[in-house]
C-alpha positions in Angstrom: 0.0 0.0 0.0 2.7 2.4 1.0 4.3 2.4 -2.5 1.2 3.9 -4.0 1.1 6.8 -1.7 4.9 7.3 -2.2 4.6 7.3 -6.0 1.8 9.9 -5.9 4.0 12.3 -4.1 6.9 12.0 -6.4 7.4 13.8 -9.7 4.8 12.3 -12.1 5.5 11.0 -15.6 2.7 12.4 -17.7 0.7 10.4 -20.2 -0.2 11.8 -23.7 -3.6 12.9 -22.3 -4.9 16.2 -23.7 -7.5 16.6 -21.0 -7.8 20.3 -19.9 -10.7 20.8 -17.4 -14.1 19.8 -16.0 -17.2 21.4 -17.5 -20.8 21.3 -16.2 -23.2 19.5 -18.6 -25.9 22.1 -17.9 -24.5 25.5 -17.0 -21.2 25.2 -18.8 -19.2 26.2 -15.7 -15.5 25.3 -15.9 -13.4 23.8 -13.1 -9.8 22.7 -12.9 -9.1 19.1 -13.8 -7.4 18.6 -10.4 -10.4 19.8 -8.4 -11.9 16.8 -6.6 -15.6 17.4 -7.4 -18.0 15.2 -9.3 -21.0 17.5 -9.8 -21.4 21.2 -10.5 -21.4 23.2 -7.2 -23.8 25.7 -8.8 -26.5 23.5 -10.4 -25.7 20.0 -9.1 -25.5 18.4 -12.6 -22.8 16.1 -13.7 -19.4 17.1 -15.0 -17.8 16.3 -18.3 -14.1 16.4 -19.3 -12.8 18.7 -22.0 -9.8 18.3 -24.2 -7.5 20.3 -26.3 -8.6 18.7 -29.6 -6.0 20.5 -31.8 -3.2 19.0 -29.6 -4.9 15.7 -29.5 -5.1 15.5 -33.3 -1.4 16.2 -33.6 -0.5 13.7 -30.9 -2.9 11.1 -32.4 -1.1 11.3 -35.8 2.4 10.8 -34.2 1.9 7.2 -33.1 0.6 4.5 -35.6 -1.9 1.9 -34.5 0.7 -0.8 -34.7 2.7 0.9 -31.9 -0.3 1.6 -29.6 -1.3 -0.7 -26.7 -4.2 -3.1 -27.4 -6.1 -2.2 -24.3 -8.3 0.6 -22.9 -5.4 3.1 -23.1 -5.0 2.7 -26.9 -6.4 6.3 -27.4 -4.9 7.9 -24.3 -4.9 11.4 -25.9 -8.6 11.5 -25.4 -8.7 9.9 -21.9 -8.5 11.9 -18.7 -5.6 10.2 -16.8 -2.5 12.3 -16.8 -0.3 10.3 -14.4 1.6 7.5 -16.2 2.1 5.5 -13.0 -1.6 5.5 -12.2 -2.4 4.5 -15.8 0.1 1.6 -15.6 -1.5 0.2 -12.5 -4.9 -0.7 -14.0 -6.7 -1.6 -17.2 -3.7 -3.3 -19.0 -5.9 -6.1 -20.3 -9.3 -4.3 -20.4 -11.2 -3.5 -23.6 -9.9 -3.7 -27.2 -12.4 -6.5 -27.5 -13.3 -8.2 -30.8 -15.7 -6.9 -33.4 -17.3 -10.0 -34.9 -19.0 -10.3 -38.2 -22.3 -11.9 -37.1 -23.1 -13.6 -40.4 -25.4 -16.3 -39.0 -27.4 -13.9 -36.7 -27.5 -11.4 -39.5 -29.0 -14.1 -41.8 -31.7 -14.7 -39.2 -32.5 -10.9 -39.0 -32.0 -10.0 -42.6 -28.9 -7.9 -42.0 -25.9 -8.7 -44.2 -23.4 -6.4 -42.4 -24.2 -7.1 -38.8 -21.3 -7.0 -36.2 -21.1 -7.8 -32.6 -18.8 -5.7 -30.4 -18.2 -8.4 -27.8 -17.3 -6.8 -24.5 -18.2 -10.1 -22.8 -14.6 -11.0 -23.4 -13.0 -8.0 -21.7 -10.6 -8.7 -18.8 -10.7 -8.9 -15.9 -14.5 -8.9 -15.3 -15.9 -10.1 -18.6 -18.0 -6.9 -19.1 -17.9 -3.4 -20.6 -17.5 -2.1 -17.0 -13.8 -2.8 -17.3 -13.6 0.3 -19.5 -15.1 2.7 -17.1 -13.7 1.2 -13.9 -10.2 1.4 -15.3 -10.6 5.2 -15.4 -12.0 5.3 -11.9 -9.2 3.3 -10.3 -6.5 5.2 -12.2 -8.0 8.5 -11.0 -8.1 7.1 -7.5 -4.4 6.4 -7.7 -3.8 9.9 -9.1 -5.4 11.2 -6.0 -3.2 9.0 -3.8 -6.2 7.2 -2.2 -6.2 3.6 -0.9 -9.9 2.8 -0.7 -12.7 2.7 -3.3 -16.4 1.9 -3.1 -19.1 1.3 -5.6 -22.8 0.8 -5.8 -23.5 -2.0 -8.3 -26.2 -4.2 -9.8 -23.4 -6.6 -10.7 -20.7 -5.9 -13.3 -19.4 -2.7 -11.8 -18.8 -4.6 -8.6 -16.8 -7.3 -10.2 -14.7 -4.8 -12.2 -14.0 -2.7 -9.1 -13.1 -5.8 -7.0 -10.7 -7.1 -9.7 -9.0 -3.8 -10.6 -8.7 -2.7 -7.0 -7.0 -6.0 -6.1 -4.4 -5.4 -8.9 -3.9 -1.8 -7.9 -3.4 -2.8 -4.3 -6.4 -0.8 -2.8 -9.3 -1.9 -0.7 -12.7 -2.3 -2.3 -16.2 -2.0 -0.8 -19.1 -3.1 -3.0 -22.7 -2.2 -2.1 -25.4 -4.2 -3.9 -29.2 -3.5 -3.9 -31.8 -6.1 -3.4 -32.3 -8.8 -6.1 -28.5 -8.9 -6.8 -27.2 -11.5 -9.2 -25.6 -13.9 -6.8 -22.7 -15.1 -9.0 -21.4 -11.6 -9.4 -21.5 -10.9 -5.6 -19.7 -14.2 -5.0 -17.1 -13.2 -7.6 -16.5 -9.9 -5.7 -15.9 -11.7 -2.5 -13.5 -14.1 -4.1 -11.6 -11.2 -5.5 -11.1 -9.8 -2.0 -13.7 -7.0 -1.9 -16.0 -6.4 1.1 -19.5 -6.9 -0.1 -22.7 -5.5 1.5 -26.3 -6.0 0.3 -28.6 -3.1 1.2 -32.4 -3.2 1.4 -33.8 -1.2 -1.6 -33.4 -1.0 -5.3 -30.5 0.5 -7.2 -31.7 4.0 -7.1 -32.2 3.9 -3.4 -28.8 2.3 -2.9 -27.1 4.9 -5.1 -28.6 7.8 -3.1 -27.5 6.2 0.2 -23.9 5.6 -1.2 -23.7 9.2 -2.3 -24.6 10.3 1.3 -22.0 7.8 2.6 -19.3 9.3 0.3 -20.1 12.8 1.3 -20.0 11.9 5.0 -16.8 9.8 5.0 -14.8 11.1 2.0 -14.7 7.6 0.6 -14.3 7.7 -3.2 -16.9 5.8 -5.1 -16.0 4.5 -8.6 -19.3 5.4 -10.2 -20.3 8.4 -8.0 -17.5 10.7 -6.8 -15.2 9.6 -9.6 -17.9 9.6 -12.2 -16.6 12.3 -14.6 -13.5 10.1 -15.1 -15.4 6.8 -15.0 -17.7 7.9 -17.8 -14.9 8.7 -20.1 -13.9 5.0 -20.3 -17.2 4.2 -22.1 -16.3 6.1 -25.3 -13.4 3.8 -26.0 -16.0 1.4 -27.4 -16.7 3.9 -30.1 -13.0 4.4 -30.9 -12.5 0.7 -31.2 -15.6 0.0 -33.4 -14.6 2.7 -35.9 -11.0 1.6 -36.1 -11.9 -2.1 -36.4 -14.2 -1.2 -39.3 -11.2 0.3 -41.1 -11.9 3.8 -39.9 -15.4 3.7 -41.2 -18.2 4.6 -38.8 -21.2 2.2 -38.9 -24.6 3.2 -40.0 -26.1 2.1 -36.7 -25.0 1.3 -33.2 -27.4 -0.6 -30.9 -26.5 -0.4 -27.2 -28.2 -1.4 -23.9 -29.0 1.5 -21.5 -29.1 1.5 -17.7 -27.7 4.6 -16.2 -27.0 6.0 -19.7 -23.2 6.2 -19.5 -22.4 3.8 -22.4 -24.6 5.2 -25.2 -24.1 8.9 -24.3 -20.3 8.5 -24.3 -20.4 6.4 -27.5 -21.9 9.5 -29.0 -19.1 11.7 -27.5 -16.5 9.3 -28.8 -17.9 9.5 -32.3 -17.9 13.3 -32.2 -14.3 13.3 -31.0 -13.1 11.0 -33.8 -14.5 13.4 -36.3 -12.9 16.3 -34.6 -9.6 14.5 -34.8 -10.1 13.9 -38.6 -9.9 10.2 -38.0 -13.3 9.3 -39.5 -16.6 10.8 -40.7 -19.0 9.8 -37.9 -21.9 12.2 -38.0 -24.2 9.9 -40.0 -24.1 7.1 -37.4 -27.4 6.5 -35.6 -27.5 5.3 -32.0 -30.4 3.2 -30.8 -30.8 2.1 -27.2 -32.3 -1.0 -25.7 -34.1 -1.4 -22.4 -36.2 -4.0 -20.7 -40.0 -3.4 -20.6 -39.9 -3.5 -16.8 -37.4 -0.6 -16.7 -37.5 1.6 -19.7 -37.5 5.3 -18.6 -35.0 6.4 -21.3 -36.5 4.5 -24.2 -40.0 5.7 -23.3 -38.8 9.4 -23.2 -37.1 9.0 -26.6 -40.2 7.4 -28.2 -42.3 10.3 -26.7 -39.7 12.8 -27.8 -39.5 14.2 -24.2 -36.4 15.8 -22.8 -37.0 14.7 -19.2 -36.9 11.3 -17.7 -39.8 10.0 -15.6 -38.4 7.7 -13.0 -39.8 4.2 -12.7 -39.7 1.3 -10.2 -37.7 -1.5 -11.9 -39.4 -4.9 -12.4 -37.2 -7.0 -14.7 -34.9 -10.0 -14.7 -32.3 -7.8 -16.5 -30.9 -6.7 -13.2 -27.9 -4.9 -14.7 -30.3 -2.6 -16.5 -32.6 -2.1 -13.5 -32.0 1.6 -12.9 -35.2 3.5 -12.7 -33.8 7.0 -12.4 -30.8 7.0 -14.8 -28.3 9.8 -14.0 -27.2 10.3 -17.6 -30.6 9.6 -19.1 -31.0 13.2 -20.4 -27.6 12.9 -22.2 -28.8 9.7 -23.9 -32.0 11.4 -25.1 -30.0 14.2 -26.5 -27.5 11.9 -28.2 -30.1 9.5 -29.7 -32.4 12.3 -31.0 -29.5 14.3 -32.5 -28.3 11.2 -34.4 -31.8 10.2 -35.6 -31.9 7.0 -33.6 -34.6 5.6 -31.5 -35.2 3.6 -28.3 -36.8 0.1 -27.9 -37.6 -2.3 -25.2 -38.3 -6.0 -24.7 -40.1 -8.1 -22.2 -38.3 -10.6 -20.0 -39.3 -13.6 -22.2 -38.1 -11.7 -25.3 -34.8 -10.9 -23.5 -34.1 -14.6 -22.7 -35.1 -15.5 -26.3 -32.5 -12.9 -27.4 -29.9 -14.6 -25.3 -30.7 -18.0 -26.8 -30.7 -16.6 -30.4 -27.2 -15.0 -30.0 -25.9 -18.2 -28.5 -27.4 -20.5 -31.1 -26.2 -18.4 -34.1 -22.9 -16.9 -33.0 -21.8 -19.0 -30.0 -21.7 -16.0 -27.7 -23.3 -16.5 -24.3 -24.5 -13.2 -23.0 -26.3 -12.0 -19.9 -29.8 -10.4 -19.9 -28.4 -7.0 -20.8 -27.1 -8.5 -24.0 -30.3 -10.4 -24.5 -32.1 -7.0 -24.3 -29.9 -5.6 -27.1 -30.5 -8.6 -29.4 -34.3 -8.5 -28.8 -34.5 -4.8 -29.6 -32.1 -5.3 -32.6 -34.5 -7.9 -33.9 -37.4 -5.5 -33.6 -35.5 -2.6 -35.2 -34.7 -4.9 -38.2 -38.3 -6.2 -38.4 -39.7 -2.6 -38.4 -37.4 -1.4 -41.1 -35.3 0.9 -38.9 -32.2 -1.0 -40.2 -31.8 -1.5 -43.9 -30.6 -5.0 -45.1 -27.2 -3.6 -46.3 -26.6 -1.2 -43.5 -23.5 -1.7 -41.3 -24.9 -2.4 -37.9 -23.0 -2.9 -34.6 -24.7 -4.4 -31.6 -22.8 -4.0 -28.3 -22.8 -7.0 -26.0 -21.8 -5.7 -22.6 -21.5 -8.8 -20.4 -20.8 -12.5 -20.2 -23.6 -14.9 -19.6 -21.6 -17.3 -17.5 -22.2 -14.9 -14.5 -26.0 -15.0 -14.8 -26.9 -18.5 -15.7 -29.0 -18.8 -12.5 -31.2 -16.0 -13.9 -32.0 -17.9 -17.1 -35.3 -19.9 -17.1 -34.1 -23.5 -16.9 -34.8 -25.8 -19.8 -35.7 -29.4 -18.7 -32.5 -31.2 -17.9 -32.1 -34.4 -20.0 -33.1 -37.6 -18.4 -30.4 -40.2 -17.9 -30.3 -42.9 -20.5 -28.5 -46.3 -20.6 -24.9 -46.2 -21.5 -25.2 -48.6 -24.5 -25.1 -48.1 -28.3 -28.8 -48.7 -29.2 -30.1 -46.3 -26.6 -27.6 -43.6 -27.6 -28.5 -44.1 -31.3 -32.1 -43.6 -30.4 -31.3 -40.4 -28.5 -29.3 -39.1 -31.4 -32.1 -39.7 -33.8 -34.5 -37.9 -31.5 -32.2 -34.9 -31.4 -32.0 -34.9 -35.2 -35.7 -35.1 -35.8 -36.2 -32.3 -33.2 -33.9 -30.0 -35.3 -31.4 -29.5 -32.5 -28.3 -29.9 -34.7 -26.7 -27.3 -37.0 -27.9 -27.0 -40.5 -25.7 -28.9 -43.1 -23.8 -25.9 -44.4 -22.6 -25.2 -40.8 -22.1 -28.8 -39.7 
């Protein structure tokens, strides 16, 4: 532990970050990047991070992709961490996930240029949250702090637990009711202290904010949020680069608190400002469960304000009824000509099964929500057959198998040839084997 504090007091080697200051989303007040605040003192709204884009464009051209790290720090010019030591302590295996041409799923949906951005493979936590938590933990180290908390429906907690362990800081994870048990178990196995609180995510978030203000404990997704949120836009950077510096026609993303889709929009804007790609024609569509769809409902009604709801869905990682960045999502989606969609729990689990059966990717309910809404967008003509479409899969299904409605477990059969031949024939007649062209 002592080495971290010592390093923070020494002369710091700087990254190539071109971050300059904090700016309020609403009133445009400016604050020093070093000031330890997470919301505007005047209006209470969240803060964004500004950059010197002319400097970033010059620096971006100086280093070719072949010499850049294949992790979340690949585009460090447009990330907010300025301390090289803090950057080196976290996120070295996070992000830079595969972009997969989903030909079989695309054939099912009538989309010839469908791609899956598969963040279910990110390390260490098998979710997109590695991107954002890497920024939070690095910022924590910049501040010379040794403890971090988070409020989580699941994936933030596992990412915080893993990255805090690697960085050598203590982690405290606060879960609301109806937590996904395997994620909580993973946090404890990774050395975090885990506490389940009575109440939903929004209630737990409010209580954790009060706890942070009372104790000074930094929370990865509350007090460090301006830095946390910046990690999400790296998904946009990677997608465009992996498409050969072409921006897709559509990006379909799940939405909970709104961080991912709103920062994907920011990332696309920044790439165009750098001259790396033309991105202004890309539409963003967001997917939510029917039992918790405040952002999608507002978008469909073309309303600027979010109406909070009480979540009732099996997609626990999307169960945020009062999303903090919801207004940013509405602005991003409507500016880009996209839309919102939602899916019932049965549709969500059908989406999980469809992605698994066609592409061999096992996702959690958030990913099932994305696939279910993607299917609806295609069916309703929102996506043209030849459009380039990217669906973001944010988490791995191995952590949420207990949530999936169980199919009947196969009965035991005798271990002898005739019985096994009969079972094989039954499978074939039931259509449970791949079609011949894929066999």
